[in-house]
C-alpha positions as CSV (number, residue, x, y, z in Angstrom):
1,X,-184.1,7.3,-18.1
2,X,-183.5,6.0,-21.5
3,X,-183.5,7.2,-25.1
4,X,-181.7,10.5,-25.0
5,X,-179.5,11.6,-27.9
6,X,-175.9,10.6,-28.3
7,X,-173.3,13.4,-28.7
8,X,-173.0,15.0,-32.1
9,X,-170.0,14.0,-34.1
10,X,-170.1,16.0,-37.3
11,X,-173.3,18.1,-37.6
12,X,-175.0,20.4,-35.1
13,X,-178.8,20.2,-34.9
14,X,-179.1,16.6,-36.1
15,X,-179.3,13.7,-33.7
16,X,-177.8,10.3,-34.1
17,X,-179.6,7.8,-31.8
18,X,-178.1,4.8,-31.3
19,X,-166.0,10.3,0.8
20,X,-167.9,13.6,1.8
21,X,-164.6,15.4,2.2
22,X,-163.8,14.9,-1.4
23,X,-167.2,16.1,-2.4
24,X,-166.8,19.3,-0.4
25,X,-163.4,20.0,-1.8
26,X,-164.5,19.4,-5.3
27,X,-167.6,21.5,-4.9
28,X,-165.6,24.4,-3.4
29,X,-163.2,24.3,-6.4
30,X,-166.2,24.5,-8.7
31,X,-167.6,27.5,-6.9
32,X,-164.2,29.3,-7.0
33,X,-164.0,28.7,-10.7
34,X,-167.6,29.9,-11.2
35,X,-166.9,33.1,-9.2
36,X,-163.9,34.1,-11.3
37,X,-160.8,31.9,-10.8
38,X,-161.5,30.0,-14.0
39,X,-163.0,32.8,-16.1
40,X,-161.4,34.6,-19.0
41,X,-158.1,36.4,-18.3
42,X,-156.7,36.8,-21.8
43,X,-157.9,38.4,-25.1
44,X,-161.5,39.5,-25.7
45,X,-163.3,38.9,-29.0
46,X,-166.5,40.6,-30.0
47,X,-169.7,39.4,-31.7
48,X,-172.6,41.5,-33.0
49,X,-175.7,40.8,-35.1
50,X,-174.3,43.4,-37.5
51,X,-170.9,41.7,-37.8
52,X,-169.5,39.1,-40.1
53,X,-167.7,35.8,-39.5
54,X,-165.1,37.0,-42.0
55,X,-164.1,39.8,-39.6
56,X,-161.3,39.5,-37.1
57,X,-163.8,39.6,-34.2
58,X,-162.4,42.9,-32.9
59,X,-164.5,45.5,-31.2
60,X,-164.5,47.7,-34.3
61,X,-164.9,44.7,-36.6
62,X,-167.0,42.0,-34.8
63,X,-167.9,38.6,-35.9
64,X,-171.5,37.5,-36.5
65,X,-172.0,34.3,-34.4
66,X,-170.9,33.4,-30.9
67,X,-169.8,29.8,-31.8
68,X,-167.7,30.9,-34.7
69,X,-165.8,33.3,-32.5
70,X,-165.2,30.7,-29.8
71,X,-164.2,27.9,-32.2
72,X,-162.0,29.9,-34.5
73,X,-160.6,32.7,-32.5
74,X,-160.6,32.0,-28.7
75,X,-158.0,30.2,-26.7
76,X,-157.7,29.2,-23.1
77,X,-158.4,32.2,-20.8
78,X,-160.1,34.3,-23.6
79,X,-163.5,35.9,-23.5
80,X,-166.1,36.2,-26.3
81,X,-168.3,39.2,-25.6
82,X,-171.7,39.1,-27.4
83,X,-173.7,42.2,-28.1
84,X,-177.4,42.6,-27.7
85,X,-179.6,41.2,-30.4
86,X,-180.9,38.0,-31.9
87,X,-178.7,35.2,-33.3
88,X,-180.9,32.9,-35.3
89,X,-179.5,29.5,-36.4
90,X,-182.5,28.5,-38.5
91,X,-182.8,24.7,-38.6
92,X,-179.2,24.3,-37.2
93,X,-177.8,24.9,-33.8
94,X,-175.0,26.9,-32.1
95,X,-172.2,24.4,-31.4
96,X,-169.3,25.2,-29.1
97,X,-166.3,22.8,-29.6
98,X,-163.1,24.8,-28.5
99,X,-161.9,24.0,-25.0
100,X,-160.0,26.1,-22.5
101,X,-157.7,24.7,-19.8
102,X,-157.7,24.1,-16.1
103,X,-157.8,27.6,-14.5
104,X,-158.2,29.3,-17.9
105,X,-161.7,28.8,-19.1
106,X,-163.0,30.1,-22.3
107,X,-165.9,32.4,-21.5
108,X,-168.7,33.4,-23.8
109,X,-170.9,36.0,-22.3
110,X,-173.7,38.4,-23.2
111,X,-172.6,42.0,-22.6
112,X,-175.8,42.7,-20.7
113,X,-177.6,39.7,-19.0
114,X,-180.5,38.4,-21.0
115,X,-180.5,40.7,-24.1
116,X,-178.6,38.3,-26.4
117,X,-181.1,35.8,-27.8
118,X,-179.9,32.5,-29.4
119,X,-182.7,30.8,-31.2
120,X,-183.5,28.3,-33.9
121,X,-186.5,26.6,-35.5
122,X,-185.2,23.1,-35.4
123,X,-187.6,20.2,-34.8
124,X,-187.3,16.6,-33.7
125,X,-184.8,15.4,-31.1
126,X,-182.4,18.4,-31.6
127,X,-181.0,21.2,-29.6
128,X,-180.7,25.0,-29.8
129,X,-177.1,25.0,-28.3
130,X,-174.6,22.2,-27.9
131,X,-171.6,22.6,-25.6
132,X,-168.8,20.1,-26.4
133,X,-166.1,22.4,-25.0
134,X,-164.3,21.6,-21.8
135,X,-163.3,24.3,-19.3
136,X,-166.0,26.6,-20.7
137,X,-168.4,29.2,-19.3
138,X,-171.7,30.1,-21.0
139,X,-173.2,33.1,-19.4
140,X,-176.1,35.5,-19.6
141,X,-178.0,34.5,-22.7
142,X,-181.7,34.0,-23.7
143,X,-182.2,30.6,-25.4
144,X,-185.4,29.6,-27.2
145,X,-186.9,27.6,-30.0
146,X,-189.4,29.0,-32.4
147,X,-190.9,25.8,-33.8
148,X,-194.3,24.6,-32.7
149,X,-193.7,20.9,-33.2
150,X,-191.0,20.3,-30.7
151,X,-187.2,20.2,-30.6
152,X,-186.7,18.8,-27.0
153,X,-183.5,20.5,-25.9
154,X,-182.4,24.0,-25.1
155,X,-178.8,23.5,-24.0
156,X,-177.2,20.1,-24.4
157,X,-173.8,19.4,-22.7
158,X,-171.5,16.6,-23.6
159,X,-168.3,17.9,-22.0
160,X,-166.8,18.6,-18.5
161,X,-165.6,21.5,-16.4
162,X,-168.5,23.6,-17.7
163,X,-170.4,26.5,-16.0
164,X,-173.9,27.4,-17.4
165,X,-174.8,30.6,-15.6
166,X,-177.4,33.4,-15.6
167,X,-179.3,32.3,-18.7
168,X,-183.0,32.5,-19.5
169,X,-184.2,29.3,-21.3
170,X,-187.8,29.1,-22.4
171,X,-190.3,27.8,-24.9
172,X,-188.5,24.6,-25.8
173,X,-191.4,23.1,-27.5
174,X,-191.0,19.4,-26.7
175,X,-192.6,16.6,-28.7
176,X,-194.0,14.7,-25.6
177,X,-192.2,11.4,-26.5
178,X,-189.9,9.6,-24.1
179,X,-186.8,10.6,-26.0
180,X,-186.0,13.0,-23.3
181,X,-184.5,16.5,-23.0
182,X,-185.5,19.8,-21.4
183,X,-184.1,23.2,-20.7
184,X,-180.5,22.2,-19.8
185,X,-179.5,18.6,-20.4
186,X,-176.2,16.8,-19.6
187,X,-175.5,13.7,-21.7
188,X,-175.5,10.3,-20.1
189,X,-173.3,8.9,-22.9
190,X,-169.5,8.4,-22.8
191,X,-167.4,10.3,-22.1
192,X,-169.1,10.9,-18.7
193,X,-170.0,14.5,-18.0
194,X,-168.5,15.7,-14.7
195,X,-167.6,19.0,-13.0
196,X,-170.7,20.8,-14.2
197,X,-172.2,23.9,-12.5
198,X,-175.7,25.1,-13.4
199,X,-176.3,28.3,-11.5
200,X,-178.8,31.2,-11.5
201,X,-180.7,30.2,-14.7
202,X,-184.4,31.0,-15.3
203,X,-186.1,28.1,-17.0
204,X,-189.8,28.1,-17.9
205,X,-192.5,27.1,-20.4
206,X,-190.9,23.8,-21.5
207,X,-193.7,22.3,-23.5
208,X,-196.1,24.6,-21.8
209,X,-197.7,27.1,-24.2
210,X,-198.3,30.7,-23.2
211,X,-201.5,31.1,-21.2
212,X,-202.2,27.4,-21.7
213,X,-201.8,24.0,-19.9
214,X,-198.9,21.5,-20.1
215,X,-199.1,19.9,-23.5
216,X,-197.7,16.5,-22.5
217,X,-199.8,13.7,-21.1
218,X,-199.2,12.0,-17.7
219,X,-197.5,9.1,-19.5
220,X,-194.6,11.3,-20.6
221,X,-191.4,11.3,-18.6
222,X,-187.9,12.5,-19.3
223,X,-188.5,16.2,-20.0
224,X,-187.0,18.2,-17.2
225,X,-186.1,21.8,-16.6
226,X,-182.6,20.7,-15.7
227,X,-181.6,17.1,-16.5
228,X,-178.1,16.2,-15.5
229,X,-178.4,12.6,-16.6
230,X,-174.8,11.6,-15.8
231,X,-173.1,9.5,-13.1
232,X,-170.2,12.0,-13.1
233,X,-168.8,13.8,-10.0
234,X,-169.2,17.4,-9.0
235,X,-172.6,18.3,-10.3
236,X,-173.7,21.5,-8.7
237,X,-177.3,22.9,-9.3
238,X,-177.9,26.2,-7.4
239,X,-180.0,29.4,-7.5
240,X,-182.1,28.3,-10.5
241,X,-185.8,29.3,-10.9
242,X,-187.8,26.7,-12.8
243,X,-191.5,26.5,-13.6
244,X,-194.0,25.2,-16.2
245,X,-192.1,22.1,-17.3
246,X,-194.3,19.7,-19.1
247,X,-193.6,15.9,-19.2
248,X,-191.2,15.8,-16.3
249,X,-189.6,17.4,-13.3
250,X,-188.2,20.8,-12.4
251,X,-184.8,19.2,-11.7
252,X,-183.7,15.7,-12.5
253,X,-180.2,14.6,-11.4
254,X,-178.4,11.3,-11.3
255,X,-177.2,8.7,-13.7
256,X,-179.1,7.0,-16.4
257,X,-180.4,3.4,-16.2
258,X,-177.7,1.1,-14.8
259,X,-175.5,4.1,-13.8
260,X,-174.6,4.8,-10.1
261,X,-174.2,8.5,-9.9
262,X,-171.8,10.5,-7.6
263,X,-173.2,12.9,-5.0
264,X,-175.0,16.0,-6.3
265,X,-175.4,19.4,-4.7
266,X,-178.9,20.8,-5.3
267,X,-179.3,24.0,-3.2
268,X,-181.3,27.3,-3.2
269,X,-183.5,26.6,-6.2
270,X,-187.1,27.8,-6.6
271,X,-189.1,25.0,-8.3
272,X,-192.9,25.4,-8.8
273,X,-195.8,24.4,-11.0
274,X,-194.1,21.7,-12.9
275,X,-195.9,18.8,-14.6
276,X,-194.6,15.7,-12.7
277,X,-192.7,16.7,-9.7
278,X,-190.1,19.1,-8.2
279,X,-186.7,17.5,-7.7
280,X,-185.6,13.9,-8.3
281,X,-182.3,12.1,-7.9
282,X,-182.2,8.8,-9.8
283,X,-179.9,5.8,-9.8
284,X,-177.5,6.5,-7.0
285,X,-176.5,9.9,-5.7
286,X,-175.6,8.7,-2.2
287,X,-174.0,11.6,-0.2
288,X,-176.0,14.2,-2.1
289,X,-177.2,17.4,-0.4
290,X,-180.7,18.9,-1.1
291,X,-180.8,22.1,0.9
292,X,-182.5,25.5,1.0
293,X,-184.8,24.8,-1.9
294,X,-188.4,26.1,-2.3
295,X,-190.5,23.5,-3.9
296,X,-194.2,24.4,-4.4
297,X,-197.3,23.1,-6.2
298,X,-195.6,20.5,-8.4
299,X,-197.4,17.5,-9.9
300,X,-199.8,19.5,-12.0
301,X,-200.5,16.5,-14.3
302,X,-199.3,13.5,-12.4
303,X,-198.4,13.5,-8.7
304,X,-194.8,12.3,-8.3
305,X,-194.1,14.5,-5.3
306,X,-191.8,17.4,-4.3
307,X,-188.5,15.7,-3.7
308,X,-187.9,12.1,-4.8
309,X,-184.8,9.8,-4.3
310,X,-184.0,6.2,-4.8
311,X,-184.7,3.8,-2.0
312,X,-181.9,2.9,0.4
313,X,-179.8,5.9,-0.6
314,X,-178.5,8.3,2.0
315,X,-179.3,11.9,1.1
316,X,-178.9,15.0,3.3
317,X,-182.0,17.1,3.3
318,X,-181.9,20.4,5.2
319,X,-184.1,23.5,5.4
320,X,-186.2,23.1,2.4
321,X,-189.6,24.8,2.0
322,X,-192.1,22.4,0.6
323,X,-195.8,23.0,0.0
324,X,-198.7,21.3,-1.8
325,X,-196.7,19.0,-4.0
326,X,-199.1,16.4,-5.5
327,X,-198.0,12.9,-4.4
328,X,-196.4,14.1,-1.2
329,X,-193.5,16.4,-0.4
330,X,-191.0,13.6,-0.1
331,X,-191.1,10.1,-1.7
332,X,-189.0,7.2,-2.7
333,X,-188.4,7.0,-6.4
334,X,-191.7,6.1,-8.1
335,X,-192.8,4.7,-4.6
336,X,-194.4,5.6,-1.3
337,X,-195.1,9.2,-0.4
338,X,-194.4,11.2,2.7
339,X,-196.5,14.2,3.4
340,X,-194.6,15.2,6.5
341,X,-192.2,18.0,6.8
342,X,-188.7,16.8,7.7
343,X,-186.5,18.2,10.5
344,X,-185.5,21.8,9.8
345,X,-187.9,22.1,6.8
346,X,-190.7,24.5,6.6
347,X,-194.0,24.3,4.8
348,X,-195.6,27.7,3.9
349,X,-198.5,28.4,1.6
350,X,-197.2,31.0,-0.9
351,X,-200.7,32.3,-1.4
352,X,-200.8,33.4,2.2
353,X,-198.6,36.3,1.1
354,X,-195.9,36.0,3.7
355,X,-193.1,34.5,1.6
356,X,-192.7,36.5,-1.6
357,X,-193.1,40.1,-2.7
358,X,-195.8,39.0,-5.1
359,X,-196.6,35.3,-5.5
360,X,-198.0,34.3,-8.8
361,X,-198.2,30.7,-9.8
362,X,-198.0,31.5,-13.5
363,X,-194.4,32.9,-13.3
364,X,-195.4,36.6,-13.6
365,X,-194.7,37.4,-9.9
366,X,-191.8,38.8,-7.9
367,X,-190.2,36.0,-6.1
368,X,-187.8,38.0,-3.9
369,X,-188.6,37.5,-0.2
370,X,-191.0,39.9,1.5
371,X,-189.7,41.5,4.6
372,X,-190.4,39.0,7.5
373,X,-190.6,36.0,5.1
374,X,-190.1,32.7,6.9
375,X,-187.4,31.9,4.3
376,X,-185.1,34.7,5.6
377,X,-182.2,33.5,7.8
378,X,-183.7,30.0,7.8
379,X,-181.3,28.2,5.5
380,X,-178.6,25.6,6.1
381,X,-174.9,25.8,5.7
382,X,-174.6,22.0,5.2
383,X,-172.3,21.1,2.4
384,X,-171.1,23.9,0.2
385,X,-174.0,26.4,-0.3
386,X,-173.8,29.0,-3.0
387,X,-171.8,32.2,-2.1
388,X,-174.2,34.4,-4.1
389,X,-177.9,34.5,-5.1
390,X,-179.8,34.6,-8.4
391,X,-179.1,38.4,-8.7
392,X,-175.4,37.9,-7.9
393,X,-175.6,39.4,-4.4
394,X,-173.5,37.8,-1.6
395,X,-174.8,35.1,0.7
396,X,-175.4,35.4,3.6
397,X,-176.7,39.0,4.1
398,X,-177.3,38.4,7.7
399,X,-176.4,35.8,10.3
400,X,-177.7,32.8,8.3
401,X,-178.4,31.9,4.7
402,X,-181.9,32.3,3.3
403,X,-184.0,29.6,1.6
404,X,-184.6,30.0,-2.1
405,X,-183.0,31.6,-5.1
406,X,-182.8,35.1,-3.6
407,X,-181.0,36.5,-0.5
408,X,-182.8,39.2,1.3
409,X,-180.8,42.4,2.0
410,X,-182.6,43.8,5.0
411,X,-181.0,47.1,4.1
412,X,-183.6,48.2,1.6
413,X,-184.3,47.1,-2.0
414,X,-181.5,46.0,-4.2
415,X,-181.1,47.2,-7.8
416,X,-182.6,44.1,-9.3
417,X,-182.0,43.6,-13.0
418,X,-184.2,40.5,-13.1
419,X,-186.6,41.5,-10.3
420,X,-189.4,39.2,-11.6
421,X,-188.9,35.8,-12.9
422,X,-190.5,36.4,-16.2
423,X,-192.6,39.5,-17.0
424,X,-189.9,42.2,-16.4
425,X,-187.1,40.4,-18.1
426,X,-185.6,42.0,-21.3
427,X,-187.0,40.2,-24.3
428,X,-189.6,38.2,-22.3
429,X,-191.5,36.0,-24.8
């Protein structure tokens, strides 16, 4: 994949073109960091739409913008807590540059998941948020672009030891060129991005207007819901819900052209109704695990299959649910298709009504498992599966893990703050 933007050097919002055991240990360390070992343990700074960046960022006198508080106030181990509201960066972008330290991440978090909106109106090959901070967690925000001509990137990552968790990223109005981008995009440029966890994010309507069709033609590639275009090690993509991505795949992992990527962990994601295909690993990725994912009805514009990998590369597939992916459920990269279901996989038509509480292909459904769903207790523990689900509830809830982004309780309904992928979310577009 070629043509994506180089990291910013001086201005945000403008682009300048130009062994298995080790994997398991590294992935486990990432999960421990994600679940709290590397989160903020020091001071807390506060941000509010009614604040001012000339304030000290205290609770009684908050700052006005999240990136100002991070870059000018926070140190390793600190937390920036952001209040509900809209943070509009106009034609610019939110840019995070201050780094934490090993075991002491800087954390910027919305006080209530999904009610802090970061947006801009930038166009061209630009981004809404850029993360250049190492040892950094970005958690619980809504991220969107308000232009109609295309900006290509929601969150762009150039750094390492980064957790991007529990965000809602939508209406990134791409320009349908091959420049590249998507909802979350990790840079392929030097320095190599590594140790990146992307967990429990909702990503939808990337170049896909409300109530309409995907706007990019079949010739467009490169625009993905999640694009970790890096050969770096310890890339973990779990518990994400991704649909309506135009011009590309739900999840694209692996190095850029000429790069041989390290193993990736891609587990327990729900990927459906995307333009080109479901999940792809490019340019290496030997030793990767692709487990417990639900991949449905992808290839709306051009059939490039449900799960695609390079030829001759050893990938561990386990316990995925694949159905009706145009071009085949499995295929070699840009090559032959395989309509069969692999060992321990299942293939269930979601419209049969046995899998989800309320299946809707347009994203307005409830994608928690229905009682008795074939995805319950049918997952794999191969590799390092996530220890929690999209709602933050522990995995497993029973004897075995479930397939998909949610874990079924079996003890009655959870209190579900994001019970539907789109329509019931606070601030849904």
